[in-house]
C-alpha positions as CSV (number, residue, x, y, z in Angstrom):
1,M,9.3,5.2,-35.0
2,Q,12.8,3.7,-34.5
3,I,15.6,5.0,-32.3
4,A,19.1,3.5,-32.6
5,N,21.9,4.1,-30.1
6,H,24.6,2.0,-28.5
7,D,23.9,-0.9,-30.8
8,V,20.3,-1.2,-29.5
9,S,17.4,-0.2,-31.6
10,I,14.2,1.0,-29.8
11,E,11.0,1.0,-31.8
12,Q,7.7,2.6,-30.7
13,R,4.5,0.8,-31.7
14,C,0.8,0.8,-30.7
15,V,-2.0,-1.7,-30.9
16,R,-5.8,-1.4,-30.5
17,V,-7.2,-3.4,-27.6
18,G,-10.9,-3.1,-27.4
19,A,-11.8,0.6,-26.6
20,A,-8.1,1.4,-25.8
21,T,-4.9,2.1,-27.7
22,I,-1.8,0.8,-26.0
23,S,1.5,2.4,-27.0
24,Y,4.7,0.7,-26.2
25,L,8.4,0.6,-26.9
26,V,10.2,-2.6,-27.9
27,A,13.9,-3.4,-28.0
28,G,16.3,-6.3,-27.9
29,A,15.9,-10.0,-28.3
30,G,15.6,-12.9,-25.9
31,P,13.1,-13.8,-23.1
32,P,10.4,-11.2,-22.9
33,I,10.1,-8.7,-20.1
34,V,7.4,-6.0,-19.7
35,L,8.0,-2.7,-17.9
36,L,5.1,-0.8,-16.3
37,H,5.6,2.8,-15.1
38,G,4.1,4.5,-12.0
39,L,1.6,7.3,-11.4
40,A,2.2,10.4,-13.6
41,G,4.7,8.4,-15.6
42,S,5.2,6.8,-19.0
43,S,7.7,4.6,-20.8
44,R,10.1,7.6,-20.6
45,C,10.7,6.8,-16.9
46,W,12.7,3.7,-18.0
47,Q,15.1,5.4,-20.4
48,H,18.1,4.6,-18.3
49,N,17.3,0.9,-18.2
50,I,15.9,-0.1,-21.6
51,R,19.2,-0.5,-23.6
52,Q,21.0,-2.3,-20.8
53,L,18.2,-4.8,-20.3
54,A,17.7,-5.2,-24.0
55,R,21.2,-6.7,-24.3
56,G,19.8,-9.9,-22.9
57,F,16.0,-9.7,-23.2
58,R,13.2,-8.7,-25.5
59,V,12.0,-5.5,-23.6
60,Y,8.5,-4.2,-23.9
61,V,7.9,-0.8,-22.2
62,V,4.2,0.0,-21.9
63,D,2.4,3.3,-21.5
64,L,-0.5,2.3,-19.2
65,I,-3.9,3.4,-20.5
66,G,-4.5,7.1,-20.0
67,F,-0.7,7.8,-19.7
68,G,2.0,8.6,-22.2
69,A,0.8,7.8,-25.7
70,S,-1.9,5.3,-24.7
71,G,-5.5,6.4,-24.8
72,G,-9.1,5.4,-24.3
73,L,-10.9,3.7,-21.5
74,H,-11.8,6.8,-19.5
75,P,-11.9,6.9,-16.6
76,L,-9.1,4.6,-15.8
77,S,-10.1,1.4,-13.9
78,F,-7.5,-0.7,-12.2
79,D,-9.8,-3.7,-12.2
80,K,-9.6,-3.7,-16.0
81,L,-5.9,-2.9,-16.7
82,A,-4.7,-6.5,-16.1
83,G,-7.3,-7.8,-18.5
84,Y,-6.3,-5.3,-21.2
85,L,-2.6,-6.2,-20.7
86,T,-3.4,-9.9,-21.1
87,V,-5.2,-9.2,-24.4
88,W,-2.2,-7.0,-25.4
89,M,0.2,-9.9,-24.7
90,N,-2.1,-12.2,-26.7
91,Q,-2.0,-9.8,-29.7
92,L,1.8,-9.7,-29.5
93,A,2.0,-13.5,-29.1
94,I,3.8,-13.1,-25.7
95,R,2.9,-16.4,-24.1
96,R,4.8,-15.8,-20.9
97,A,6.9,-12.9,-19.7
98,S,8.6,-11.4,-16.7
99,I,6.9,-8.2,-15.4
100,I,8.6,-5.2,-13.8
101,G,6.3,-2.7,-12.2
102,H,7.1,0.6,-10.5
103,S,4.9,2.2,-7.9
104,M,1.4,2.2,-9.3
105,G,2.7,-0.1,-12.0
106,G,3.8,-2.5,-9.3
107,L,0.2,-2.9,-8.2
108,V,-0.9,-3.5,-11.8
109,A,1.8,-6.1,-12.0
110,V,0.6,-7.8,-8.9
111,D,-3.0,-7.9,-10.2
112,L,-1.8,-9.3,-13.5
113,A,0.3,-12.0,-11.7
114,A,-2.7,-12.9,-9.6
115,Q,-5.2,-13.1,-12.5
116,V,-3.0,-15.0,-15.0
117,P,-0.3,-16.7,-13.0
118,D,0.5,-19.1,-15.8
119,R,1.6,-16.1,-18.0
120,I,4.1,-14.6,-15.5
121,E,7.7,-16.0,-15.4
122,R,9.1,-13.6,-12.8
123,L,7.9,-10.5,-11.0
124,V,9.9,-7.4,-10.1
125,L,8.1,-4.9,-7.8
126,V,9.9,-1.5,-7.7
127,D,8.8,0.7,-4.7
128,A,5.3,-0.7,-5.3
129,A,2.5,1.6,-3.9
130,A,1.1,-1.0,-1.5
131,F,-1.1,-0.6,1.5
132,L,-1.9,3.0,0.8
133,I,-5.5,2.5,1.7
134,E,-4.4,2.2,5.4
135,Q,-2.7,5.6,5.6
136,S,-4.3,9.0,6.1
137,S,-4.3,11.8,3.5
138,I,-1.9,13.9,5.6
139,Y,0.5,11.0,5.7
140,H,0.5,10.7,1.9
141,L,0.8,14.5,1.5
142,L,3.8,14.8,3.8
143,G,5.5,11.9,2.0
144,L,4.9,13.5,-1.3
145,V,6.5,16.8,-0.1
146,R,9.5,15.0,1.3
147,E,10.0,13.0,-1.9
148,L,9.8,16.2,-4.0
149,F,12.7,17.7,-2.0
150,Q,15.0,14.8,-2.8
151,I,13.9,13.9,-6.4
152,Q,16.6,14.0,-9.0
153,I,16.7,17.3,-10.8
154,D,17.0,15.7,-14.2
155,F,13.9,13.6,-13.6
156,L,11.6,16.7,-13.0
157,P,11.2,17.5,-16.7
158,T,10.1,14.0,-17.5
159,L,7.7,13.9,-14.5
160,V,6.2,17.3,-15.4
161,V,5.7,16.5,-19.1
162,D,4.2,13.0,-18.4
163,A,1.8,14.5,-15.7
164,Y,0.7,17.2,-18.2
165,R,0.0,14.6,-20.9
166,A,-2.0,12.5,-18.5
167,G,-4.1,15.5,-17.4
168,P,-5.8,16.2,-14.1
169,I,-8.8,14.0,-14.5
170,T,-6.7,10.8,-15.2
171,L,-4.3,11.7,-12.4
172,L,-7.0,12.4,-9.8
173,N,-8.9,9.3,-10.7
174,A,-5.7,7.2,-10.5
175,I,-4.8,8.7,-7.1
176,H,-8.3,8.0,-5.8
177,Q,-8.1,4.4,-6.8
178,L,-4.6,4.0,-5.3
179,L,-5.9,5.3,-2.0
180,T,-9.2,3.3,-2.0
181,T,-8.4,-0.1,-3.5
182,D,-7.2,-2.9,-1.3
183,F,-4.8,-5.0,-3.2
184,S,-3.9,-7.2,-0.2
185,P,-6.2,-10.2,-1.3
186,R,-4.2,-10.4,-4.6
187,L,-0.9,-11.0,-2.9
188,A,-1.6,-14.6,-1.8
189,L,-2.4,-15.4,-5.5
190,V,1.0,-14.5,-6.8
191,Q,2.9,-17.6,-7.8
192,A,5.9,-16.1,-9.7
193,P,9.3,-15.8,-8.0
194,T,9.3,-12.1,-6.9
195,L,12.1,-9.6,-6.4
196,L,11.3,-6.4,-4.6
197,V,13.6,-3.4,-5.3
198,W,13.3,-0.5,-3.0
199,G,15.0,2.9,-2.8
200,E,16.6,3.3,0.6
201,Q,15.4,6.9,0.9
202,D,11.9,6.5,-0.5
203,A,9.7,9.0,1.3
204,L,6.6,8.3,-0.7
205,V,6.4,4.6,-0.1
206,P,8.9,4.0,2.7
207,L,11.1,1.0,3.0
208,E,9.1,-0.5,5.8
209,I,6.2,-0.9,3.3
210,G,8.5,-2.9,1.0
211,R,9.6,-5.2,3.9
212,R,5.9,-5.7,4.9
213,L,5.1,-6.5,1.3
214,C,7.9,-9.0,1.2
215,R,6.5,-10.8,4.3
216,Q,2.9,-11.0,2.8
217,L,3.9,-12.3,-0.6
218,P,4.3,-16.1,-1.0
219,A,7.7,-17.4,0.3
220,N,9.6,-17.3,-3.0
221,N,10.6,-13.7,-2.9
222,H,13.3,-11.3,-1.5
223,I,14.0,-7.6,-1.3
224,V,17.0,-5.6,-2.4
225,V,17.5,-2.0,-1.1
226,I,19.2,0.5,-3.5
227,K,21.3,2.8,-1.3
228,G,21.0,6.5,-2.0
229,A,17.9,6.1,-4.1
230,G,14.4,7.6,-3.5
231,H,11.1,6.5,-5.0
232,N,12.6,6.1,-8.5
233,P,15.6,3.8,-8.1
234,M,15.6,2.9,-11.8
235,W,16.4,6.6,-12.5
236,D,18.3,7.6,-9.3
237,R,20.7,4.7,-9.4
238,P,20.3,3.0,-12.8
239,T,23.6,1.1,-12.8
240,A,22.8,-0.6,-9.4
241,F,19.2,-1.1,-10.4
242,N,20.0,-2.7,-13.8
243,R,22.5,-5.0,-12.2
244,V,20.1,-6.3,-9.5
245,V,17.3,-6.8,-12.0
246,E,19.6,-8.6,-14.6
247,D,20.9,-10.9,-11.9
248,F,17.4,-11.9,-10.9
249,L,16.1,-12.3,-14.4
250,A,19.3,-14.2,-15.4
251,L,17.9,-17.2,-13.4
252,E,15.1,-17.3,-16.0
253,R,17.6,-17.5,-18.9
254,L,19.3,-20.5,-17.2
255,R,16.1,-22.6,-17.1
């Protein structure tokens, strides 16, 4: 399927990777970047960013296995996702790419960068769901309630449809793994220059988590706070988000 608008064509494709089918969007030309969505999301979460980023890059927007149009590999296992994404990159002849991961996708991006550091050019972590294992269930529930009260109204239909497509089993399994998997040991293995982008008003994964993550990653990283944004800055403030990410990735193009 091909969608054309604003001089940028977006094509939907899928490939078989072992027991899974990985669906993805592709647009633009240039150095490759891969976008990974968060929990209860899909490639649709990046619809305000794809065309702008595709003006300077070859953009791949992946539906993680069990979400969006990707299927197979039930139940979802975080420990296997990085391996499947590496095989997917091999099939598409993507030797090296920059990875942008939001929330849950940020943790998958960290795992990928830790496992195959030679394949990662630059890393962008957007409100990554780090250190959740250390917090109580009540803490997470209150954060979710606060975030729902400030979420952008136009984002709700996308969130509801994507959550429905994933289904309760996939969602509950993913939540369980997010709350019980310690990703801290992976942080020291990340070699790629890293940008952290955080919504100033994120109630789900607060800004202090982002600052702590910035301290625990290797030295070659920094954090940018998007004012007025919540947990989804790429949707809440797309112009500011796109500019920050483009400026960071432009350093790759100058190499």
